[in-house]
C-alpha angles and dihedrals in degrees: 000000000000138000114208129188123202114205112212128031097208125100101318102032100069091050091053092045091051091053092049093046091055093053113103091211092057115087099175136023118193117201113198132190135151091226116077090199093053091046091051091051092051094045091052091049091050098042095096098039122109110275095020090142088069093060119108119181121215125186103206131153105219089209084074093077095189092055092043094051091047091052094050093046089062091060136066094221140001136215117209108211093163129125111275092253090060097044095089088064090055093046093050091048093048091050090048092049096041089233119144111245134196116195123205097199114013099124115152097014091122087092091061108121112263096357097111092048093048093046091052093061116063121028097252117148116233115174111190132203101015097144125126095271124056098350098057091042091054091048093050092044090055094051097080089050090057091052095055 
């Protein structure tokens, strides 16, 4: 049984949370945002979805690294549905917590100061840029290559 946290309650986050909530192997879905108003909107939108009882809101500012690491340590995996400019905060927190992270938009963050060095230390999985476009497109385009 898994506990997943979705970082960001904007456009992408609630969709990711709904998918996780519907999974029978998922026992808890955290939904995190720094904005109480955005978090409330997302929680209201998800309240009638299958698995809504699994949903746990968390108002956390990822710039507070201690709070962010503590949040991620309580989960088995994390989904970063933040704007690209905020993704380095999620990646740093995931690396600090040792929690696997999949980002939906973190393209180009490899130039973030210290990120490459930090990522090279502990064996934490961080998969970047797996959103619908272009991440999903790249994944699907690579599939035929794997089959040959």
